[in-house]
ZAMARGU-4260 file (C-alpha; in steps of 0.2 Angstrom, whole numbers, plus 5000, padded with zeros to 4 digits):
<rodrens>
0) 4998/4999/5001 | 5016/5010/5006 | 5022/5006/4987 | 5005/5011/4978 | 5004/5030/4987
5) 5019/5034/4984 | 5016/5029/4965 | 4999/5038/4966 | 5009/5055/4974 | 5021/5056/4961
10) 5010/5054/4946 | 5000/5067/4954 | 5015/5079/4954 | 5018/5075/4936 | 5004/5079/4931
15) 4993/5087/4941 | 5002/5104/4932 | 4996/5100/4915 | 4981/5108/4910 | 4970/5104/4892
20) 4971/5121/4877 | 4956/5128/4879 | 4951/5122/4862 | 4950/5104/4866 | 4937/5110/4882
25) 4918/5109/4874 | 4904/5111/4889 | 4892/5098/4887 | 4875/5101/4889 | 4872/5090/4907
30) 4890/5098/4913 | 4888/5117/4920 | 4904/5119/4934 | 4905/5131/4946 | 4894/5145/4950
35) 4881/5153/4942 | 4877/5172/4935 | 4868/5175/4951 | 4878/5169/4964 | 4892/5175/4955
40) 4885/5193/4956 | 4879/5191/4972 | 4896/5182/4978 | 4890/5169/4985 | 4896/5153/4991
45) 4882/5142/4986 | 4881/5129/4975 | 4869/5133/4960 | 4857/5120/4954 | 4854/5116/4937
50) 4862/5128/4920 | 4868/5141/4927 | 4870/5138/4944 | 4881/5124/4942 | 4890/5110/4953
55) 4905/5117/4961 | 4922/5105/4956 | 4926/5091/4964 | 4945/5101/4968 | 4953/5117/4970
60) 4965/5116/4952 | 4970/5131/4947 | 4962/5125/4927 | 4947/5121/4930 | 4933/5129/4924
65) 4930/5135/4939 | 4944/5146/4944 | 4940/5159/4930 | 4940/5175/4932 | 4930/5187/4937
70) 4919/5192/4926 | 4905/5207/4926 | 4887/5201/4927 | 4872/5209/4920 | 4860/5216/4935
75) 4845/5206/4938 | 4829/5212/4930 | 4815/5208/4943 | 4808/5191/4936 | 4825/5185/4937
80) 4822/5186/4958 | 4808/5175/4957 | 4812/5164/4940 | 4829/5160/4932 | 4831/5164/4915
85) 4835/5145/4910 | 4828/5131/4900 | 4830/5114/4914 | 4844/5106/4906 | 4848/5115/4893
90) 4863/5126/4889 | 4860/5145/4887 | 4864/5144/4867 | 4854/5128/4866 | 4840/5137/4875
95) 4843/5150/4861 | 4843/5139/4847 | 4827/5131/4852 | 4817/5147/4857 | 4821/5153/4839
100) 4817/5137/4831 | 4800/5139/4840 | 4799/5156/4832 | 4800/5153/4815 | 4787/5136/4818
105) 4776/5153/4821 | 4781/5164/4808 | 4780/5145/4796 | 4763/5142/4799 | 4756/5158/4798
110) 4761/5157/4779 | 4750/5141/4781 | 4734/5150/4786 | 4728/5157/4768 | 4728/5141/4759
115) 4718/5132/4773 | 4705/5147/4772 | 4707/5148/4753 | 4702/5129/4752 | 4689/5130/4765
120) 4681/5144/4754 | 4682/5132/4738 | 4673/5117/4747 | 4659/5126/4751 | 4656/5127/4733
125) 4658/5147/4728 | 4673/5158/4726 | 4682/5163/4742 | 4679/5181/4744 | 4673/5183/4728
130) 4691/5188/4725 | 4696/5185/4702 | 4711/5175/4699 | 4720/5191/4699 | 4717/5196/4718
135) 4719/5178/4725 | 4737/5180/4715 | 4739/5197/4723 | 4733/5191/4741 | 4746/5174/4740
140) 4760/5185/4738 | 4760/5201/4746 | 4768/5196/4759 | 4782/5194/4751 | 4783/5212/4743
145) 4786/5216/4761 | 4796/5201/4764 | 4807/5208/4750 | 4809/5227/4756 | 4818/5225/4773
150) 4828/5209/4770 | 4844/5219/4766 | 4842/5233/4779 | 4839/5220/4791 | 4854/5214/4789
155) 4861/5230/4796 | 4846/5232/4807 | 4851/5216/4815 | 4868/5223/4817 | 4864/5242/4824
160) 4853/5235/4837 | 4853/5221/4848 | 4849/5205/4836 | 4838/5196/4848 | 4829/5211/4851
165) 4823/5213/4834 | 4821/5195/4829 | 4807/5193/4844 | 4798/5208/4839 | 4799/5205/4821
170) 4788/5191/4827 | 4779/5199/4837 | 4773/5211/4827 | 4768/5198/4813 | 4756/5192/4825
175) 4748/5205/4831 | 4745/5211/4812 | 4739/5193/4813 | 4723/5195/4822 | 4717/5208/4811
180) 4718/5196/4793 | 4701/5189/4796 | 4692/5207/4796 | 4703/5214/4783 | 4699/5199/4769
185) 4678/5204/4771 | 4683/5224/4768 | 4685/5232/4750 | 4687/5216/4739 | 4703/5210/4746
190) 4715/5228/4747 | 4714/5226/4765 | 4720/5211/4766 | 4733/5214/4756 | 4740/5229/4763
195) 4740/5221/4779 | 4751/5205/4773 | 4763/5218/4767 | 4767/5226/4783 | 4767/5206/4789
200) 4782/5204/4775 | 4787/5219/4782 | 4791/5214/4800 | 4797/5194/4795 | 4808/5202/4785
205) 4822/5203/4799 | 4822/5186/4802 | 4832/5178/4794 | 4849/5191/4795 | 4843/5195/4815
210) 4846/5177/4817 | 4862/5176/4811 | 4866/5192/4819 | 4864/5181/4835 | 4872/5167/4828
215) 4888/5181/4828 | 4890/5180/4847 | 4882/5164/4852 | 4887/5150/4840 | 4906/5144/4840
220) 4911/5139/4825 | 4912/5121/4824 | 4893/5121/4833 | 4888/5134/4819 | 4878/5120/4808
225) 4870/5114/4825 | 4866/5127/4829 | 4859/5137/4816 | 4849/5121/4806 | 4840/5118/4824
230) 4834/5136/4824 | 4832/5136/4804 | 4823/5118/4806 | 4808/5128/4816 | 4802/5134/4796
235) 4801/5117/4789 | 4791/5110/4807 | 4781/5125/4804 | 4774/5118/4788 | 4773/5102/4797
240) 4762/5108/4811 | 4754/5121/4803 | 4746/5111/4785 | 4737/5099/4798 | 4733/5111/4810
245) 4726/5124/4800 | 4716/5113/4791 | 4707/5107/4805 | 4706/5124/4810 | 4697/5131/4796
250) 4688/5113/4796 | 4680/5112/4813 | 4678/5131/4819 | 4679/5144/4802 | 4692/5150/4790
255) 4695/5164/4804 | 4701/5152/4818 | 4719/5147/4812 | 4722/5167/4810 | 4717/5170/4828
260) 4726/5155/4832 | 4743/5160/4827 | 4741/5178/4832 | 4741/5171/4849 | 4754/5159/4849
265) 4764/5172/4842 | 4761/5185/4855 | 4763/5174/4870 | 4779/5167/4860 | 4785/5183/4861
270) 4784/5183/4883 | 4797/5169/4883 | 4810/5177/4872 | 4811/5191/4882 | 4812/5182/4897
275) 4823/5167/4890 | 4835/5176/4876 | 4849/5190/4876 | 4859/5198/4866 | 4876/5191/4869
280) 4883/5178/4882 | 4889/5191/4891 | 4873/5200/4896 | 4864/5182/4901 | 4863/5180/4920
285) 4859/5165/4920 | 4872/5158/4907 | 4887/5148/4919 | 4903/5152/4920 | 4909/5138/4909
290) 4900/5140/4896 | 4904/5160/4894 | 4921/5157/4891 | 4920/5140/4879 | 4908/5154/4868
295) 4920/5172/4868 | 4937/5161/4870 | 4932/5149/4850 | 4922/5164/4842 | 4939/5177/4846
300) 4941/5191/4862 | 4930/5202/4849 | 4916/5194/4855 | 4916/5201/4872 | 4919/5223/4862
305) 4913/5218/4842 | 4912/5233/4829 | 4896/5234/4820 | 4898/5236/4799 | 4888/5250/4793
310) 4885/5256/4775 | 4903/5262/4772 | 4914/5250/4780 | 4904/5235/4769 | 4913/5232/4756
315) 4899/5231/4743 | 4913/5232/4729 | 4923/5219/4735 | 4902/5207/4739 | 4896/5211/4720
320) 4913/5202/4711 | 4912/5184/4724 | 4906/5171/4714 | 4905/5161/4733 | 4891/5174/4738
325) 4883/5172/4718 | 4883/5151/4723 | 4872/5155/4740 | 4861/5169/4732 | 4858/5155/4717
330) 4856/5140/4729 | 4845/5151/4740 | 4833/5156/4726 | 4832/5140/4719 | 4827/5131/4736
335) 4815/5144/4740 | 4804/5142/4720 | 4801/5124/4730 | 4799/5129/4748 | 4784/5140/4746
340) 4779/5130/4729 | 4775/5117/4741 | 4770/5130/4757 | 4757/5138/4744 | 4750/5124/4731
345) 4753/5109/4739 | 4735/5106/4747 | 4729/5111/4730 | 4738/5100/4721 | 4735/5084/4734
350) 4715/5091/4733 | 4712/5092/4715 | 4722/5079/4708 | 4720/5066/4721 | 4704/5074/4728
355) 4708/5075/4745 | 4698/5082/4758 | 4704/5098/4766 | 4711/5089/4784 | 4720/5074/4774
360) 4726/5086/4762 | 4734/5095/4776 | 4740/5080/4786 | 4746/5070/4771 | 4754/5086/4765
365) 4764/5087/4781 | 4773/5070/4782 | 4787/5076/4768 | 4791/5091/4780 | 4787/5081/4796
370) 4804/5072/4789 | 4815/5086/4782 | 4810/5092/4800 | 4822/5077/4807 | 4834/5079/4794
375) 4839/5096/4797 | 4846/5096/4814 | 4854/5078/4810 | 4861/5087/4793 | 4870/5099/4806
380) 4878/5088/4818 | 4884/5074/4804 | 4893/5092/4794 | 4900/5100/4811 | 4906/5080/4816
385) 4914/5079/4798 | 4925/5097/4800 | 4929/5094/4817 | 4938/5080/4815 | 4946/5084/4800
390) 4938/5071/4789 | 4931/5086/4775 | 4933/5103/4773 | 4923/5117/4775 | 4921/5121/4757
395) 4920/5101/4752 | 4904/5100/4765 | 4893/5115/4758 | 4896/5108/4742 | 4891/5089/4747
400) 4875/5096/4757 | 4870/5107/4747 | 4872/5098/4728 | 4869/5081/4736 | 4851/5086/4743
405) 4844/5099/4728 | 4850/5086/4715 | 4842/5072/4722 | 4825/5082/4727 | 4826/5085/4708
410) 4824/5067/4704 | 4812/5065/4716 | 4802/5080/4708 | 4804/5072/4689 | 4793/5055/4699
415) 4782/5068/4706 | 4776/5077/4689 | 4776/5060/4683 | 4766/5049/4697 | 4750/5041/4692
420) 4744/5040/4710 | 4744/5046/4725 | 4753/5035/4735 | 4771/5034/4722 | 4767/5054/4721
425) 4769/5055/4740 | 4784/5047/4742 | 4793/5051/4728 | 4786/5071/4737 | 4794/5062/4756
430) 4810/5059/4749 | 4814/5073/4737 | 4806/5085/4752 | 4818/5075/4766 | 4837/5076/4755
435) 4835/5092/4753 | 4837/5096/4770 | 4852/5092/4768 | 4855/5108/4759 | 4853/5118/4775
440) 4868/5114/4781 | 4876/5119/4762 | 4871/5138/4761 | 4859/5142/4771 | 4875/5142/4786
445) 4888/5148/4771 | 4885/5166/4776 | 4896/5161/4793 | 4910/5155/4784 | 4914/5168/4770
450) 4910/5182/4778 | 4905/5180/4797 | 4906/5197/4801 | 4894/5203/4789 | 4883/5189/4789
455) 4866/5197/4794 | 4870/5207/4779 | 4872/5192/4767 | 4857/5184/4775 | 4848/5199/4772
460) 4853/5200/4754 | 4853/5181/4748 | 4835/5177/4754 | 4829/5194/4750 | 4833/5188/4732
465) 4826/5172/4737 | 4811/5178/4743 | 4809/5182/4724 | 4803/5166/4721 | 4788/5169/4732
470) 4783/5182/4722 | 4783/5175/4704 | 4779/5157/4710 | 4759/5161/4712 | 4758/5174/4698
475) 4767/5159/4688 | 4755/5147/4694 | 4740/5152/4699 | 4734/5158/4678 | 4737/5136/4675
480) 4729/5130/4690 | 4714/5138/4685 | 4714/5135/4667 | 4720/5115/4672 | 4717/5110/4687
485) 4720/5091/4688 | 4735/5090/4672 | 4745/5105/4673 | 4756/5097/4688 | 4769/5089/4677
490) 4774/5105/4671 | 4774/5114/4687 | 4785/5100/4695 | 4795/5098/4679 | 4798/5116/4682
495) 4804/5113/4701 | 4814/5099/4696 | 4826/5111/4685 | 4824/5124/4695 | 4836/5113/4706
500) 4845/5107/4695 | 4852/5123/4691 | 4855/5127/4707 | 4866/5115/4711 | 4877/5114/4696
505) 4878/5133/4697 | 4882/5132/4718 | 4894/5114/4715 | 4909/5127/4702 | 4905/5143/4710
510) 4902/5139/4733 | 4917/5140/4747 | 4917/5136/4764 | 4932/5148/4768 | 4935/5165/4774
515) 4935/5178/4759 | 4947/5192/4759 | 4936/5206/4760 | 4927/5197/4775 | 4939/5205/4786
520) 4936/5222/4795 | 4941/5238/4787 | 4961/5245/4794 | 4953/5257/4801 | 4943/5247/4813
525) 4955/5235/4819 | 4962/5236/4836 | 4977/5246/4834 | 4991/5239/4843 | 5007/5247/4850
530) 5025/5244/4841 | 5044/5251/4844 | 5052/5264/4837 | 5060/5257/4824 | 5076/5265/4831
535) 5077/5256/4847 | 5078/5241/4836 | 5098/5235/4831 | 5102/5222/4819 | 5120/5219/4830
540) 5114/5204/4840 | 5128/5208/4850 | 5118/5223/4855 | 5102/5218/4861 | 5096/5218/4844
545) 5082/5210/4831 | 5096/5196/4832 | 5099/5194/4848 | 5085/5201/4860 | 5072/5187/4866
550) 5054/5192/4858 | 5041/5193/4872 | 5027/5200/4860 | 5028/5201/4842 | 5019/5216/4835
555) 5017/5218/4818 | 5018/5201/4816 | 5005/5184/4815 | 5000/5182/4834 | 5009/5165/4839
560) 5000/5151/4843 | 4991/5155/4860 | 4991/5138/4873 | 4988/5141/4892 | 5000/5136/4902
565) 4999/5132/4924 | 5010/5138/4934 | 5017/5124/4938 | 5022/5122/4921 | 5031/5140/4919
570) 5049/5141/4920 | 5058/5146/4934 | 5068/5162/4927 | 5062/5181/4933 | 5054/5189/4918
575) 5051/5207/4922 | 5044/5212/4904 | 5050/5215/4887 | 5062/5229/4889 | 5078/5227/4880
580) 5069/5234/4865 | 5061/5250/4874 | 5070/5265/4868 | 5074/5277/4882 | 5067/5266/4894
585) 5079/5271/4909 | 5077/5254/4916 | 5084/5244/4899 | 5099/5236/4895 | 5100/5229/4878
590) 5096/5209/4879 | 5099/5210/4899 | 5091/5196/4906 | 5088/5191/4924 | 5091/5176/4931
595) 5084/5170/4949 | 5096/5175/4964 | 5102/5162/4976 | 5094/5164/4992 | 5106/5167/5008
600) 5106/5149/5015 | 5116/5155/5032 | 5107/5168/5036 | 5118/5182/5030 | 5124/5192/5012
605) 5141/5182/5011 | 5133/5165/5003 | 5122/5177/4991 | 5127/5173/4971 | 5125/5187/4960
610) 5115/5187/4946 | 5122/5186/4930 | 5119/5203/4919 | 5123/5207/4899 | 5125/5225/4900
615) 5135/5237/4892 | 5146/5246/4899 | 5145/5238/4915 | 5149/5220/4920 | 5139/5213/4937
620) 5147/5198/4933 | 5164/5205/4940 | 5167/5205/4961 | 5167/5222/4966 | 5171/5229/4983
625) 5154/5229/4991 | 5152/5210/4983 | 5166/5206/4994 | 5160/5212/5010 | 5144/5202/5007
630) 5135/5215/4998 | 5124/5213/4984 | 5132/5224/4968 | 5124/5241/4966 | 5116/5244/4948
635) 5121/5261/4939 | 5114/5277/4940 | 5104/5283/4925 | 5118/5296/4923 | 5132/5282/4923
640) 5120/5272/4909 | 5117/5285/4896 | 5130/5300/4901 | 5124/5308/4882 | 5107/5312/4891
645) 5116/5324/4903 | 5113/5343/4903 | 5128/5348/4898
</rodrens>
């Protein structure tokens, strides 16, 4: 036992000071070490309970996540004193992703309400609200008129103001307007409802840019795909829930019911969003210290004090010439074409060609989007796994997922176009939509790869152009459907397949996953770092010049690779800072390094060995009269070192 104890003590002494680098440290969703935000602000000693409260480490290692330097925490709000801003068993960043997912579910569910209301009107044997074909097309596309206008401005709004507040307010305002849609539909032959839907589009146009603005501060680089796809999967889950729920409510209660239900859902969601979601980790009162440090370390120091792009600093000329950006834009347009085709006309396709009832069309039509909803976050995790483990480069991962998803969806849409049975059509449609879920891990998060600084602006630009598909599709298809409600679908889905295959080819050629040269901050916004005067560095190694002095800090060069070293691993040399290359420093001696001095062992000064100095004009290693008498040598005065600076 004594031998085992001795071995354990020796191993502890050898390995106790080894500290893993922070890049390999990842806080799991189940672990929240250290004291939480509430205890940090209050200076309390008690252990927390759950996310943000955490559990104290079982040791006192200085390198444990619980031992990070004290961080200033935001003050508690009134509600925080009674209920913590946290989700049980979920980290802060995944709480935000989940809440964003629910927000997108509500936003896209609202877009399914109009199709259910129109089918309900047709089911009664009369034209819905006595609208003409042109009026129906205007109502269907009017939302995207406003949606298009605020895409690019939404990117700047999300950069200038807190992105979390922009995102939440946009959905809350759209939900409030949604409550007035049933009344507006009965006024002035559809003109009022067109105005209301334009306003809804104006508000919702900032949601995607704002969501990218949120991930700029919350998503570690190796978790971008999974966090972004988790949030964006809400748009497809919204269709999964929205189609059948809208059909059920419209059929059981009336065409007004879906609008009232989703309006209330949006307002309730906004209350929880304000409670749980914050602009960045530093402003979250309940985030655990390890998660806060993990996010900030992975994003870099600029995440705490970022500089926001504006119209003047945005490199518009370079963006216009960037082919990777065009690849994202083309992919967004092609995906939007097929997505809005299904959202607006899938129920009509099932009703007119295969004679489904309204509620049947809603439930069966939601199946492809249900499969896609599960594929999207899975694709995000798989993409991050391939990147994190070095199996594939970011560029190849984006191309594989995007082109694979687009290509398979295009092929299966050709089967849908020529299907003769409802079973065959739904099988092909489900497979095609499911495969397209992988594409979200391609083009839809690619903005964060090529230009994270301008991600919200690029998202607004690409999604704005993609919105054109939502405007064009109703005008292109309403006329075909009115002329031949049952036989036009071969043309509709063949056209959709061709659009996807074109987008797949363009993205495969021009896409990139690397940071673009124009995406770096402009020189005037970069942090200015002190550089030594050129005259202070000599080329003579013997004088401590560029060839002789030890560089402690590199100025004007690429920064050294950062590794954290614990105190037990540090060298025993006493270092008083980089002074050898600082001009006019009276305490500087070119090339001088002060070694650790031996302490007296006999209680006096006789046993003291003076430190060795390599000083110009003064040699500390030579014995002096004071040293011979047991005293330390005296440092030369300023006048002795720099006689040339004395007053004549």
